[in-house]
C-alpha positions in Angstrom: 7.7 -19.6 -4.9 11.2 -18.0 -4.7 12.6 -20.5 -2.2 14.4 -23.4 -3.7 13.5 -26.7 -1.9 12.6 -25.0 1.3 9.6 -26.1 3.3 6.8 -23.5 3.6 6.7 -24.4 7.3 8.8 -21.3 8.0 5.6 -19.3 7.7 4.7 -20.5 11.1 8.0 -19.8 12.7 8.7 -16.7 14.9 11.2 -14.3 13.3 14.6 -14.0 15.0 14.3 -10.2 14.4 10.8 -9.7 15.7 9.3 -6.3 15.2 7.8 -6.3 18.7 11.3 -6.5 20.1 12.3 -3.6 17.9 9.4 -1.5 19.0 10.1 -2.3 22.7 13.7 -1.4 22.2 12.8 1.9 20.5 10.4 2.7 23.4 13.3 2.1 25.8 15.3 4.6 23.9 12.5 7.2 24.0 12.2 7.2 20.2 8.4 7.5 20.1 6.2 10.4 21.2 3.0 8.2 21.4 2.2 5.1 23.3 -0.4 3.8 20.8 -1.7 4.7 17.4 -5.3 4.7 16.1 -6.6 1.6 14.5 -6.5 3.1 11.0 -3.5 4.2 8.9 -3.6 5.7 5.5 -0.4 5.3 3.6 0.3 7.6 0.7 3.1 9.0 -1.4 4.3 12.2 0.3 3.3 14.6 3.0 2.3 17.4 0.6 -0.8 15.4 -0.4 -2.1 16.2 3.1 -3.6 19.7 3.4 -1.3 22.4 4.8 -3.8 23.0 7.6 -3.8 19.3 8.7 0.0 19.2 8.6 0.2 22.3 10.8 -2.4 21.2 13.3 -1.8 17.5 13.5 0.7 15.8 15.8 3.8 14.6 14.0 4.7 11.1 15.1 8.3 10.6 16.0 10.2 7.3 15.9 8.8 5.9 12.6 10.5 6.2 9.3 9.1 9.0 7.1 6.7 11.8 7.9 3.7 10.6 9.9 0.8 12.7 11.1 -1.8 11.9 13.8 -4.7 13.6 12.1 -7.1 12.8 14.9 -8.0 10.0 17.3 -9.2 7.9 14.4 -6.4 7.9 11.8 -2.7 8.4 11.2 -1.3 9.3 7.8 2.1 7.9 6.9 4.2 9.3 4.1 7.8 9.7 2.7 9.2 6.4 3.9 10.5 5.2 0.5 9.2 3.2 -2.5 8.5 -0.4 -3.1 7.4 -3.4 -1.1 10.3 -3.7 1.4 10.0 -0.1 2.5 6.2 -0.4 2.7 6.0 -3.6 4.7 8.7 -2.4 7.1 6.5 0.5 8.1 3.3 -1.6 8.2 5.0 -4.1 10.6 5.8 -1.3 13.0 2.4 0.3 12.7 0.8 -3.0 13.4 2.7 -3.4 16.7 1.8 0.2 17.6 -1.9 -0.6 17.3 -3.0 -0.2 13.7 -5.3 -2.9 12.4 -6.8 -1.2 9.3 -4.5 -0.2 6.4 -5.5 2.0 3.4 -2.9 2.6 0.7 -3.1 5.3 -2.0 -0.5 4.9 -4.7 0.3 5.4 -8.4 0.3 2.7 -11.1 0.9 2.3 -14.8 -1.9 1.2 -17.0 -1.7 -2.1 -18.9 -5.2 -1.7 -20.4 -6.4 1.1 -22.6 -9.7 1.2 -20.6 -7.8 2.7 -17.7 -6.6 6.2 -18.4 -4.7 8.9 -16.6 -6.4 9.9 -13.4 -8.6 6.9 -13.0 -8.9 5.9 -9.4 -9.2 2.1 -8.8 -9.6 -0.3 -5.9 -7.3 -3.3 -6.2 -9.2 -6.6 -5.9 -6.5 -8.9 -7.2 -2.7 -8.9 -7.3 -0.1 -10.9 -9.2 3.0 -10.9 -7.2 6.5 -10.5 -8.5 7.8 -9.0 -5.3 10.3 -10.9 -3.1 8.9 -9.3 0.1 5.3 -10.7 -0.5 6.8 -14.2 -0.7 7.8 -14.1 2.9 4.1 -13.6 3.9 2.2 -15.6 1.3 3.3 -18.5 -0.9 0.7 -17.7 -3.6 1.6 -16.0 -6.8 -1.9 -14.4 -7.0 -2.9 -12.6 -3.8 -6.3 -11.3 -2.9 -7.4 -8.9 -0.2 -9.5 -10.2 2.7 -12.9 -9.1 1.4 -14.7 -8.8 4.7 -17.3 -6.4 5.8 -14.8 -3.6 6.4 -13.3 -4.0 2.9 -16.7 -4.2 1.1 -18.0 -1.2 3.0 -15.0 1.0 2.1 -15.0 -0.3 -1.5 -18.7 0.5 -1.9 -18.4 4.0 -0.5 -15.4 4.8 -2.6 -17.2 3.7 -5.8 -14.0 3.5 -7.8 -13.3 1.1 -10.6 -12.0 -2.4 -9.6 -8.7 -3.4 -10.9 -6.1 -6.2 -10.8 -2.4 -5.4 -10.7 1.0 -6.9 -11.3 3.3 -5.8 -8.4 7.0 -5.8 -9.2 10.2 -5.0 -7.3 12.0 -4.0 -10.5 10.3 -1.1 -12.4 13.1 -0.8 -14.9 12.8 -4.5 -15.9 9.2 -4.3 -17.1 10.0 -6.0 -20.4 7.5 -6.6 -23.2 7.3 -10.3 -22.5 6.6 -9.7 -18.8 4.0 -7.1 -19.5 2.3 -9.4 -22.0 2.5 -12.3 -19.5 0.8 -10.4 -16.7 -1.7 -8.7 -19.0 -2.7 -12.1 -20.3 -3.3 -13.2 -16.7 -5.6 -10.3 -16.2 -3.5 -7.5 -14.8 -4.8 -4.0 -15.7 -2.1 -2.1 -13.9 1.5 -2.4 -12.7 2.6 -1.1 -9.3 5.2 -1.9 -6.6 3.4 -2.3 -3.4 -0.1 -3.8 -3.5 0.7 -7.6 -3.5 3.0 -7.1 -0.5 0.3 -5.1 1.4 -2.3 -7.8 0.8 0.2 -10.6 1.6 1.1 -8.8 4.9 -2.5 -8.2 5.8 -3.6 -11.8 5.1 -0.6 -13.2 7.1 -1.7 -11.3 10.2 -5.5 -11.3 9.4 -5.7 -7.5 9.3 -7.8 -5.2 7.1 -6.2 -3.7 4.0 -7.5 -1.9 1.0 -5.3 -0.5 -1.9 -6.3 2.4 -4.1 -4.3 3.1 -7.3 -4.4 6.2 -9.3 -3.5 5.6 -13.0 -0.5 7.7 -14.0 1.6 6.4 -16.9 0.8 3.6 -19.3 2.5 0.6 -21.0 0.5 0.0 -24.1 1.6 -1.5 -27.4 5.2 -2.0 -26.1 5.7 1.7 -25.3 6.0 3.7 -22.1 3.9 6.9 -22.0 4.5 9.2 -19.0 1.7 11.2 -17.4 0.5 14.1 -19.4 -0.3 16.4 -16.5 1.4 16.0 -13.1 -0.7 18.9 -11.6 -4.0 17.2 -12.4 -2.6 13.8 -11.3 -1.6 15.4 -8.0 -5.1 16.7 -7.5 -6.6 13.2 -8.0 -4.2 11.9 -5.3 -5.1 14.8 -2.9 -8.9 14.3 -3.5 -8.6 10.5 -3.0 -6.8 11.1 0.3 -9.6 13.6 1.4 -12.2 11.0 0.5 -10.5 8.3 2.5 -10.0 10.6 5.5 -13.7 11.5 5.4 -14.7 7.8 5.3 -12.5 7.1 8.3 -13.8 10.1 10.3 -17.4 9.1 9.5 -16.8 5.5 10.6 
């Protein structure tokens, strides 16, 4: 817990800056061009993972940070809002008030285990949190998704490897001792968002599932960058296509 001698009763308190008030104010300013969003949002890295056709023929949502596309009545895809847990949760909070109850995240991660190689697509089933943002939603250091029927159904249909990840706010402070510590706890990947996503979803009792595509690696005390960005990009694009198809097919 990052809070020194502070009661965890604050979890039950209403925030002074409430996102519902922010959304209401933005509505009064005419910021949005939609009244309500679909129940499902897919959050990914950048808009160019979405096909050109879908970008051209989908409605672009105004008023939310980033590039956000209403693909159809079932799903909105949110991109280009920034990196890390604070940027992620800021967008998730707004999406929640606008009607989203199902969140799917597609991101990149570094491998901490030689069994996971570049391009491997994985569903995150456990996170070890080293993100400050997650601590405001969940007091646990290990955070799990809500494995309800929705989660299990999507996980089964994706048929990706399961993984556990260490989520950090400080990618340039991934020191050897920290990597060893979290690898010993069972982390197979390192990322920046998943713990906060699951903490947020559990706090509000919403659905969330994170998919990580293995990019770089941190093995034997060395950082190894991705070997082929083009192939990696195709893995991300294909993963997004699969997720969109699952949503469209219910």
